[in-house]
N, CA, C and O atoms as CSV, one atom per row, in Angstrom:
chain,resi,resn,atom,element,x,y,z
A,1,LYS,N,N,91.056,159.537,145.250
A,1,LYS,CA,C,92.086,159.018,144.387
A,1,LYS,C,C,93.140,158.260,145.196
A,1,LYS,O,O,93.591,157.194,144.777
A,2,ILE,N,N,93.531,158.794,146.337
A,2,ILE,CA,C,94.541,158.145,147.173
A,2,ILE,C,C,94.032,156.799,147.664
A,2,ILE,O,O,94.739,155.794,147.587
A,3,LEU,N,N,92.816,156.783,148.165
A,3,LEU,CA,C,92.255,155.540,148.691
A,3,LEU,C,C,92.079,154.510,147.581
A,3,LEU,O,O,92.403,153.337,147.765
A,4,ARG,N,N,91.577,154.937,146.447
A,4,ARG,CA,C,91.392,154.014,145.323
A,4,ARG,C,C,92.731,153.429,144.886
A,4,ARG,O,O,92.836,152.228,144.639
A,5,ARG,N,N,93.764,154.283,144.789
A,5,ARG,CA,C,95.102,153.817,144.390
A,5,ARG,C,C,95.642,152.813,145.405
A,5,ARG,O,O,96.230,151.798,145.030
A,6,TYR,N,N,95.440,153.101,146.694
A,6,TYR,CA,C,95.900,152.191,147.747
A,6,TYR,C,C,95.216,150.833,147.613
A,6,TYR,O,O,95.866,149.793,147.713
A,7,LEU,N,N,93.918,150.846,147.390
A,7,LEU,CA,C,93.182,149.586,147.244
A,7,LEU,C,C,93.653,148.816,146.020
A,7,LEU,O,O,93.856,147.604,146.095
A,8,LEU,N,N,93.827,149.489,144.912
A,8,LEU,CA,C,94.296,148.822,143.697
A,8,LEU,C,C,95.710,148.272,143.876
A,8,LEU,O,O,96.010,147.169,143.419
A,9,ASP,N,N,96.571,149.030,144.533
A,9,ASP,CA,C,97.942,148.572,144.777
A,9,ASP,C,C,97.988,147.353,145.686
A,9,ASP,O,O,98.979,146.623,145.708
A,10,ASN,N,N,96.919,147.137,146.431
A,10,ASN,CA,C,96.855,146.000,147.348
A,10,ASN,C,C,95.874,144.935,146.870
A,10,ASN,O,O,95.350,144.155,147.665
A,11,ASP,N,N,95.633,144.913,145.556
A,11,ASP,CA,C,94.817,143.885,144.898
A,11,ASP,C,C,93.373,143.822,145.384
A,11,ASP,O,O,92.740,142.769,145.306
A,12,ALA,N,N,92.852,144.925,145.881
A,12,ALA,CA,C,91.442,144.969,146.269
A,12,ALA,C,C,90.614,145.333,145.039
A,12,ALA,O,O,91.065,146.088,144.178
A,13,GLU,N,N,89.429,144.804,144.967
A,13,GLU,CA,C,88.534,145.146,143.863
A,13,GLU,C,C,87.802,146.439,144.206
A,13,GLU,O,O,87.230,146.572,145.288
A,14,VAL,N,N,87.826,147.378,143.286
A,14,VAL,CA,C,87.192,148.676,143.507
A,14,VAL,C,C,86.012,148.817,142.558
A,14,VAL,O,O,86.162,148.686,141.343
A,15,THR,N,N,84.840,149.086,143.119
A,15,THR,CA,C,83.649,149.342,142.321
A,15,THR,C,C,83.146,150.733,142.671
A,15,THR,O,O,82.840,151.014,143.830
A,16,LEU,N,N,83.061,151.592,141.687
A,16,LEU,CA,C,82.546,152.940,141.905
A,16,LEU,C,C,81.062,152.953,141.568
A,16,LEU,O,O,80.671,152.664,140.437
A,17,GLU,N,N,80.250,153.287,142.547
A,17,GLU,CA,C,78.802,153.314,142.383
A,17,GLU,C,C,78.339,154.720,142.010
A,17,GLU,O,O,79.048,155.701,142.233
A,18,ALA,N,N,77.157,154.798,141.449
A,18,ALA,CA,C,76.561,156.091,141.107
A,18,ALA,C,C,76.225,156.857,142.384
A,18,ALA,O,O,75.888,156.267,143.411
A,19,ILE,N,N,76.321,158.158,142.300
A,19,ILE,CA,C,75.953,159.026,143.414
A,19,ILE,C,C,74.691,159.774,143.012
A,19,ILE,O,O,74.649,160.425,141.968
A,20,ASP,N,N,73.664,159.674,143.849
A,20,ASP,CA,C,72.402,160.343,143.550
A,20,ASP,C,C,72.571,161.861,143.549
A,20,ASP,O,O,73.400,162.413,144.273
A,21,LYS,N,N,71.780,162.505,142.736
A,21,LYS,CA,C,71.749,163.962,142.683
A,21,LYS,C,C,71.211,164.480,144.018
A,21,LYS,O,O,70.210,163.967,144.517
A,22,PRO,N,N,71.858,165.483,144.598
A,22,PRO,CA,C,71.359,166.040,145.859
A,22,PRO,C,C,69.970,166.655,145.677
A,22,PRO,O,O,69.670,167.249,144.641
A,23,THR,N,N,69.147,166.504,146.680
A,23,THR,CA,C,67.794,167.072,146.636
A,23,THR,C,C,67.586,168.094,147.755
A,23,THR,O,O,66.457,168.503,148.025
A,24,ASN,N,N,68.665,168.498,148.396
A,24,ASN,CA,C,68.562,169.418,149.526
A,24,ASN,C,C,68.019,170.767,149.082
A,24,ASN,O,O,68.335,171.263,148.000
A,25,LYS,N,N,67.197,171.343,149.943
A,25,LYS,CA,C,66.704,172.706,149.747
A,25,LYS,C,C,66.997,173.454,151.044
A,25,LYS,O,O,66.740,172.958,152.141
A,26,TYR,N,N,67.532,174.635,150.892
A,26,TYR,CA,C,67.952,175.395,152.064
A,26,TYR,C,C,67.165,176.693,152.164
A,26,TYR,O,O,66.881,177.349,151.162
A,27,ALA,N,N,66.819,177.048,153.401
A,27,ALA,CA,C,66.025,178.246,153.647
A,27,ALA,C,C,66.886,179.505,153.721
A,27,ALA,O,O,66.382,180.617,153.560
A,28,ASN,N,N,68.193,179.328,153.964
A,28,ASN,CA,C,69.081,180.486,154.083
A,28,ASN,C,C,70.510,180.069,153.746
A,28,ASN,O,O,70.773,178.899,153.470
A,29,ASP,N,N,71.419,181.021,153.769
A,29,ASP,CA,C,72.813,180.755,153.397
A,29,ASP,C,C,73.572,179.933,154.436
A,29,ASP,O,O,74.558,179.277,154.102
A,30,LEU,N,N,73.131,179.961,155.675
A,30,LEU,CA,C,73.828,179.244,156.735
A,30,LEU,C,C,73.571,177.733,156.684
A,30,LEU,O,O,74.458,176.944,157.008
A,31,GLU,N,N,72.376,177.335,156.283
A,31,GLU,CA,C,72.017,175.913,156.293
A,31,GLU,C,C,72.953,175.022,155.471
A,31,GLU,O,O,73.317,173.952,155.958
A,32,PRO,N,N,73.364,175.397,154.260
A,32,PRO,CA,C,74.290,174.512,153.538
A,32,PRO,C,C,75.654,174.403,154.216
A,32,PRO,O,O,76.308,173.364,154.129
A,33,MET,N,N,76.084,175.462,154.887
A,33,MET,CA,C,77.355,175.393,155.614
A,33,MET,C,C,77.246,174.426,156.785
A,33,MET,O,O,78.162,173.646,157.046
A,34,GLU,N,N,76.114,174.485,157.491
A,34,GLU,CA,C,75.902,173.570,158.613
A,34,GLU,C,C,75.769,172.131,158.119
A,34,GLU,O,O,76.258,171.205,158.765
A,35,ALA,N,N,75.111,171.943,156.978
A,35,ALA,CA,C,75.002,170.603,156.387
A,35,ALA,C,C,76.385,170.103,155.972
A,35,ALA,O,O,76.689,168.919,156.114
A,36,GLY,N,N,77.215,171.001,155.462
A,36,GLY,CA,C,78.582,170.633,155.085
A,36,GLY,C,C,79.391,170.181,156.283
A,36,GLY,O,O,80.126,169.198,156.198
A,37,LEU,N,N,79.266,170.886,157.400
A,37,LEU,CA,C,79.964,170.487,158.621
A,37,LEU,C,C,79.478,169.123,159.088
A,37,LEU,O,O,80.283,168.266,159.452
A,38,LYS,N,N,78.176,168.922,159.078
A,38,LYS,CA,C,77.621,167.630,159.495
A,38,LYS,C,C,78.170,166.507,158.608
A,38,LYS,O,O,78.489,165.427,159.103
A,39,HIS,N,N,78.278,166.758,157.317
A,39,HIS,CA,C,78.822,165.752,156.398
A,39,HIS,C,C,80.302,165.486,156.700
A,39,HIS,O,O,80.734,164.333,156.686
A,40,GLU,N,N,81.074,166.527,156.968
A,40,GLU,CA,C,82.486,166.338,157.318
A,40,GLU,C,C,82.619,165.505,158.588
A,40,GLU,O,O,83.504,164.655,158.684
A,41,GLU,N,N,81.747,165.744,159.561
A,41,GLU,CA,C,81.774,164.954,160.795
A,41,GLU,C,C,81.441,163.489,160.513
A,41,GLU,O,O,82.023,162.591,161.122
A,42,TYR,N,N,80.515,163.248,159.601
A,42,TYR,CA,C,80.179,161.880,159.198
A,42,TYR,C,C,81.384,161.204,158.539
A,42,TYR,O,O,81.702,160.056,158.851
A,43,ILE,N,N,82.047,161.911,157.637
A,43,ILE,CA,C,83.225,161.358,156.959
A,43,ILE,C,C,84.314,161.051,157.986
A,43,ILE,O,O,84.959,160.005,157.909
A,44,THR,N,N,84.523,161.948,158.937
A,44,THR,CA,C,85.510,161.718,159.991
A,44,THR,C,C,85.191,160.448,160.760
A,44,THR,O,O,86.089,159.654,161.040
A,45,SER,N,N,83.927,160.243,161.106
A,45,SER,CA,C,83.563,159.036,161.860
A,45,SER,C,C,83.803,157.778,161.033
A,45,SER,O,O,84.207,156.752,161.581
A,46,ALA,N,N,83.561,157.837,159.729
A,46,ALA,CA,C,83.808,156.677,158.864
A,46,ALA,C,C,85.305,156.369,158.790
A,46,ALA,O,O,85.702,155.205,158.846
A,47,ILE,N,N,86.127,157.395,158.666
A,47,ILE,CA,C,87.581,157.196,158.631
A,47,ILE,C,C,88.066,156.641,159.964
A,47,ILE,O,O,88.894,155.731,159.992
A,48,ASN,N,N,87.558,157.179,161.061
A,48,ASN,CA,C,87.946,156.678,162.380
A,48,ASN,C,C,87.569,155.210,162.551
A,48,ASN,O,O,88.317,154.442,163.156
A,49,GLU,N,N,86.425,154.824,162.027
A,49,GLU,CA,C,86.000,153.425,162.100
A,49,GLU,C,C,86.950,152.533,161.297
A,49,GLU,O,O,87.318,151.451,161.755
A,50,CYS,N,N,87.344,152.976,160.119
A,50,CYS,CA,C,88.323,152.221,159.315
A,50,CYS,C,C,89.645,152.101,160.060
A,50,CYS,O,O,90.261,151.035,160.080
A,51,TYR,N,N,90.075,153.192,160.668
A,51,TYR,CA,C,91.339,153.195,161.403
A,51,TYR,C,C,91.268,152.235,162.587
A,51,TYR,O,O,92.206,151.475,162.830
A,52,ALA,N,N,90.167,152.266,163.318
A,52,ALA,CA,C,90.006,151.373,164.470
A,52,ALA,C,C,90.040,149.911,164.040
A,52,ALA,O,O,90.640,149.075,164.715
A,53,THR,N,N,89.400,149.606,162.923
A,53,THR,CA,C,89.410,148.235,162.408
A,53,THR,C,C,90.824,147.827,162.016
A,53,THR,O,O,91.262,146.721,162.336
A,54,ALA,N,N,91.538,148.706,161.329
A,54,ALA,CA,C,92.924,148.412,160.943
A,54,ALA,C,C,93.785,148.177,162.181
A,54,ALA,O,O,94.638,147.290,162.185
A,55,TYR,N,N,93.565,148.961,163.222
A,55,TYR,CA,C,94.309,148.799,164.471
A,55,TYR,C,C,94.016,147.437,165.099
A,55,TYR,O,O,94.932,146.735,165.527
A,56,GLU,N,N,92.750,147.075,165.151
A,56,GLU,CA,C,92.349,145.791,165.753
A,56,GLU,C,C,93.009,144.599,165.079
A,56,GLU,O,O,93.372,143.629,165.744
A,57,ILE,N,N,93.167,144.668,163.758
A,57,ILE,CA,C,93.725,143.524,163.027
A,57,ILE,C,C,95.217,143.716,162.715
A,57,ILE,O,O,95.801,142.966,161.934
A,58,HIS,N,N,95.813,144.727,163.337
A,58,HIS,CA,C,97.246,145.007,163.178
A,58,HIS,C,C,97.638,145.235,161.719
A,58,HIS,O,O,98.679,144.758,161.268
A,59,ASP,N,N,96.809,145.957,160.995
A,59,ASP,CA,C,97.092,146.295,159.600
A,59,ASP,C,C,97.776,147.663,159.579
A,59,ASP,O,O,97.147,148.689,159.321
A,60,PHE,N,N,99.066,147.648,159.855
A,60,PHE,CA,C,99.811,148.886,160.043
A,60,PHE,C,C,99.970,149.689,158.750
A,60,PHE,O,O,100.024,150.918,158.796
A,61,ARG,N,N,100.045,149.026,157.619
A,61,ARG,CA,C,100.125,149.752,156.346
A,61,ARG,C,C,98.864,150.578,156.118
A,61,ARG,O,O,98.931,151.729,155.686
A,62,THR,N,N,97.723,149.980,156.411
A,62,THR,CA,C,96.473,150.719,156.235
A,62,THR,C,C,96.384,151.867,157.231
A,62,THR,O,O,95.922,152.956,156.888
A,63,MET,N,N,96.823,151.629,158.453
A,63,MET,CA,C,96.820,152.708,159.439
A,63,MET,C,C,97.690,153.874,158.960
A,63,MET,O,O,97.306,155.036,159.091
A,64,GLN,N,N,98.856,153.558,158.410
A,64,GLN,CA,C,99.745,154.599,157.914
A,64,GLN,C,C,99.085,155.382,156.778
A,64,GLN,O,O,99.178,156.609,156.729
A,65,MET,N,N,98.424,154.678,155.874
A,65,MET,CA,C,97.736,155.346,154.771
A,65,MET,C,C,96.602,156.230,155.303
A,65,MET,O,O,96.384,157.335,154.807
A,66,LEU,N,N,95.888,155.737,156.308
A,66,LEU,CA,C,94.753,156.487,156.851
A,66,LEU,C,C,95.183,157.707,157.665
A,66,LEU,O,O,94.388,158.625,157.869
A,67,ASP,N,N,96.433,157.725,158.130
A,67,ASP,CA,C,96.913,158.885,158.887
A,67,ASP,C,C,96.685,160.184,158.121
A,67,ASP,O,O,96.304,161.193,158.714
A,68,TRP,N,N,96.914,160.168,156.808
A,68,TRP,CA,C,96.719,161.363,155.999
A,68,TRP,C,C,95.258,161.814,156.058
A,68,TRP,O,O,94.973,163.004,156.187
A,69,PHE,N,N,94.337,160.854,155.962
A,69,PHE,CA,C,92.913,161.180,155.974
A,69,PHE,C,C,92.476,161.717,157.331
A,69,PHE,O,O,91.652,162.629,157.401
A,70,VAL,N,N,93.022,161.156,158.413
A,70,VAL,CA,C,92.692,161.632,159.756
A,70,VAL,C,C,93.087,163.102,159.883
A,70,VAL,O,O,92.296,163.923,160.346
A,71,LYS,N,N,94.307,163.430,159.472
A,71,LYS,CA,C,94.783,164.814,159.532
A,71,LYS,C,C,93.937,165.717,158.637
A,71,LYS,O,O,93.526,166.799,159.054
A,72,GLU,N,N,93.682,165.279,157.427
A,72,GLU,CA,C,92.905,166.071,156.473
A,72,GLU,C,C,91.499,166.358,156.997
A,72,GLU,O,O,91.000,167.474,156.847
A,73,GLN,N,N,90.865,165.373,157.603
A,73,GLN,CA,C,89.507,165.580,158.112
A,73,GLN,C,C,89.488,166.561,159.272
A,73,GLN,O,O,88.539,167.330,159.420
A,74,GLY,N,N,90.531,166.541,160.097
A,74,GLY,CA,C,90.623,167.545,161.157
A,74,GLY,C,C,90.636,168.942,160.564
A,74,GLY,O,O,89.973,169.848,161.068
A,75,GLU,N,N,91.401,169.109,159.484
A,75,GLU,CA,C,91.465,170.406,158.806
A,75,GLU,C,C,90.126,170.775,158.176
A,75,GLU,O,O,89.706,171.930,158.244
A,76,GLU,N,N,89.460,169.808,157.568
A,76,GLU,CA,C,88.173,170.085,156.913
A,76,GLU,C,C,87.110,170.502,157.927
A,76,GLU,O,O,86.336,171.425,157.671
A,77,GLU,N,N,87.071,169.828,159.075
A,77,GLU,CA,C,86.096,170.210,160.100
A,77,GLU,C,C,86.399,171.606,160.639
A,77,GLU,O,O,85.488,172.403,160.860
A,78,THR,N,N,87.676,171.896,160.848
A,78,THR,CA,C,88.061,173.230,161.313
A,78,THR,C,C,87.657,174.291,160.298
A,78,THR,O,O,87.104,175.326,160.670
A,79,ASN,N,N,87.928,174.044,159.022
A,79,ASN,CA,C,87.541,174.998,157.975
A,79,ASN,C,C,86.038,175.229,157.958
A,79,ASN,O,O,85.584,176.366,157.828
A,80,ALA,N,N,85.263,174.157,158.089
A,80,ALA,CA,C,83.800,174.285,158.068
A,80,ALA,C,C,83.310,175.082,159.273
A,80,ALA,O,O,82.442,175.945,159.139
A,81,ARG,N,N,83.863,174.795,160.447
A,81,ARG,CA,C,83.464,175.532,161.650
A,81,ARG,C,C,83.855,177.007,161.546
A,81,ARG,O,O,83.085,177.892,161.920
A,82,ASP,N,N,85.060,177.259,161.034
A,82,ASP,CA,C,85.506,178.649,160.875
A,82,ASP,C,C,84.603,179.409,159.912
A,82,ASP,O,O,84.275,180.572,160.150
A,83,MET,N,N,84.205,178.760,158.833
A,83,MET,CA,C,83.345,179.420,157.855
A,83,MET,C,C,81.987,179.763,158.482
A,83,MET,O,O,81.449,180.845,158.249
A,84,ILE,N,N,81.446,178.853,159.265
A,84,ILE,CA,C,80.168,179.103,159.943
A,84,ILE,C,C,80.319,180.261,160.927
A,84,ILE,O,O,79.479,181.161,160.966
A,85,SER,N,N,81.386,180.238,161.720
A,85,SER,CA,C,81.619,181.325,162.685
A,85,SER,C,C,81.786,182.665,161.983
A,85,SER,O,O,81.199,183.667,162.392
A,86,ASP,N,N,82.594,182.679,160.917
A,86,ASP,CA,C,82.788,183.919,160.159
A,86,ASP,C,C,81.465,184.430,159.604
A,86,ASP,O,O,81.178,185.625,159.662
A,87,TYR,N,N,80.673,183.525,159.072
A,87,TYR,CA,C,79.394,183.934,158.490
A,87,TYR,C,C,78.489,184.541,159.563
A,87,TYR,O,O,77.873,185.584,159.344
A,88,LYS,N,N,78.411,183.890,160.711
A,88,LYS,CA,C,77.554,184.395,161.786
A,88,LYS,C,C,78.024,185.765,162.278
A,88,LYS,O,O,77.204,186.610,162.637
A,89,LEU,N,N,79.321,185.982,162.294
A,89,LEU,CA,C,79.858,187.250,162.789
A,89,LEU,C,C,79.771,188.392,161.781
A,89,LEU,O,O,79.476,189.527,162.154
A,90,PHE,N,N,80.027,188.095,160.500
A,90,PHE,CA,C,80.272,189.174,159.547
A,90,PHE,C,C,79.299,189.288,158.383
A,90,PHE,O,O,79.326,190.285,157.661
A,91,ALA,N,N,78.453,188.308,158.185
A,91,ALA,CA,C,77.629,188.327,156.971
A,91,ALA,C,C,76.329,189.104,157.118
A,91,ALA,O,O,75.485,189.057,156.223
A,92,GLY,N,N,76.151,189.807,158.208
A,92,GLY,CA,C,74.920,190.554,158.412
A,92,GLY,C,C,74.810,191.813,157.575
A,92,GLY,O,O,73.742,192.420,157.502
A,93,THR,N,N,75.897,192.209,156.948
A,93,THR,CA,C,75.886,193.412,156.116
A,93,THR,C,C,76.452,193.083,154.737
A,93,THR,O,O,77.219,192.130,154.596
A,94,PRO,N,N,76.088,193.852,153.732
A,94,PRO,CA,C,76.672,193.613,152.402
A,94,PRO,C,C,78.203,193.707,152.414
A,94,PRO,O,O,78.874,192.910,151.757
A,95,GLN,N,N,78.753,194.665,153.148
A,95,GLN,CA,C,80.214,194.816,153.222
A,95,GLN,C,C,80.848,193.595,153.898
A,95,GLN,O,O,81.882,193.096,153.455
A,96,GLY,N,N,80.217,193.126,154.967
A,96,GLY,CA,C,80.729,191.942,155.657
A,96,GLY,C,C,80.714,190.721,154.761
A,96,GLY,O,O,81.674,189.950,154.732
A,97,LEU,N,N,79.631,190.546,154.033
A,97,LEU,CA,C,79.518,189.413,153.113
A,97,LEU,C,C,80.559,189.521,152.000
A,97,LEU,O,O,81.159,188.520,151.608
A,98,TYR,N,N,80.771,190.726,151.497
A,98,TYR,CA,C,81.786,190.942,150.467
A,98,TYR,C,C,83.175,190.588,151.008
A,98,TYR,O,O,83.955,189.924,150.325
A,99,ASN,N,N,83.481,191.023,152.221
A,99,ASN,CA,C,84.787,190.723,152.816
A,99,ASN,C,C,84.981,189.219,153.009
A,99,ASN,O,O,86.074,188.697,152.785
A,100,LEU,N,N,83.931,188.531,153.420
A,100,LEU,CA,C,84.023,187.068,153.548
A,100,LEU,C,C,84.285,186.427,152.197
A,100,LEU,O,O,85.105,185.517,152.078
A,101,ASP,N,N,83.588,186.904,151.191
A,101,ASP,CA,C,83.783,186.379,149.846
A,101,ASP,C,C,85.236,186.563,149.415
A,101,ASP,O,O,85.840,185.642,148.865
A,102,GLN,N,N,85.794,187.731,149.656
A,102,GLN,CA,C,87.188,187.999,149.292
A,102,GLN,C,C,88.148,187.096,150.070
A,102,GLN,O,O,89.141,186.614,149.525
A,103,LYS,N,N,87.838,186.875,151.342
A,103,LYS,CA,C,88.687,186.011,152.170
A,103,LYS,C,C,88.719,184.593,151.604
A,103,LYS,O,O,89.788,184.002,151.451
A,104,TYR,N,N,87.557,184.060,151.298
A,104,TYR,CA,C,87.496,182.666,150.853
A,104,TYR,C,C,87.910,182.497,149.393
A,104,TYR,O,O,88.220,181.383,148.970
A,105,LEU,N,N,87.922,183.566,148.628
A,105,LEU,CA,C,88.445,183.497,147.259
A,105,LEU,C,C,89.949,183.257,147.243
A,105,LEU,O,O,90.481,182.751,146.255
A,106,THR,N,N,90.635,183.609,148.314
A,106,THR,CA,C,92.090,183.446,148.355
A,106,THR,C,C,92.512,182.008,148.625
A,106,THR,O,O,93.686,181.671,148.471
A,107,ARG,N,N,91.580,181.163,149.023
A,107,ARG,CA,C,91.927,179.758,149.275
A,107,ARG,C,C,92.259,179.079,147.952
A,107,ARG,O,O,91.575,179.280,146.948
A,108,THR,N,N,93.299,178.287,147.964
A,108,THR,CA,C,93.688,177.566,146.760
A,108,THR,C,C,93.731,176.075,147.043
A,108,THR,O,O,94.071,175.642,148.144
A,109,PHE,N,N,93.383,175.308,146.040
A,109,PHE,CA,C,93.409,173.853,146.150
A,109,PHE,C,C,94.836,173.367,145.968
A,109,PHE,O,O,95.521,173.757,145.022
A,110,ILE,N,N,95.271,172.523,146.870
A,110,ILE,CA,C,96.572,171.875,146.747
A,110,ILE,C,C,96.296,170.384,146.629
A,110,ILE,O,O,95.716,169.774,147.527
A,111,ALA,N,N,96.714,169.812,145.524
A,111,ALA,CA,C,96.458,168.390,145.281
A,111,ALA,C,C,97.101,167.555,146.379
A,111,ALA,O,O,98.238,167.813,146.776
A,112,PRO,N,N,96.373,166.552,146.872
A,112,PRO,CA,C,96.915,165.728,147.949
A,112,PRO,C,C,98.086,164.876,147.478
A,112,PRO,O,O,98.086,164.331,146.374
A,113,THR,N,N,99.069,164.782,148.340
A,113,THR,CA,C,100.171,163.860,148.109
A,113,THR,C,C,100.366,163.071,149.387
A,113,THR,O,O,100.169,163.582,150.490
A,114,MET,N,N,100.745,161.850,149.224
A,114,MET,CA,C,100.931,161.015,150.390
A,114,MET,C,C,102.083,160.064,150.117
A,114,MET,O,O,102.011,159.255,149.192
A,115,PRO,N,N,103.149,160.151,150.914
A,115,PRO,CA,C,104.242,159.201,150.709
A,115,PRO,C,C,103.789,157.796,151.072
A,115,PRO,O,O,103.114,157.586,152.080
A,116,MET,N,N,104.158,156.867,150.263
A,116,MET,CA,C,103.794,155.469,150.520
A,116,MET,C,C,105.041,154.667,150.797
A,116,MET,O,O,104.960,153.463,151.040
């Protein structure tokens, strides 16, 4: 939403394409977490590429807007790594899995805000 709003505010044309239904099949509970981390790393690299391009062409407004995404992706990768580590350490028992479930149930979504 933030990126789309930024593009619209700067007279860029935005086209939203269809997203294919995922076809992933996982052999265990750890595989989707690892796939999630890999996806977060991919998103981080795409944001970094956008930032580098903005830097090269001295587009400071875009760099400022992307700062939020750079910070957010750092947090997302950390969360994904922590979840994988927690799972490897504690999910070997029903009690451990229950405790992990309780831990992650306490996370709440906070809608992104970004000063412009």
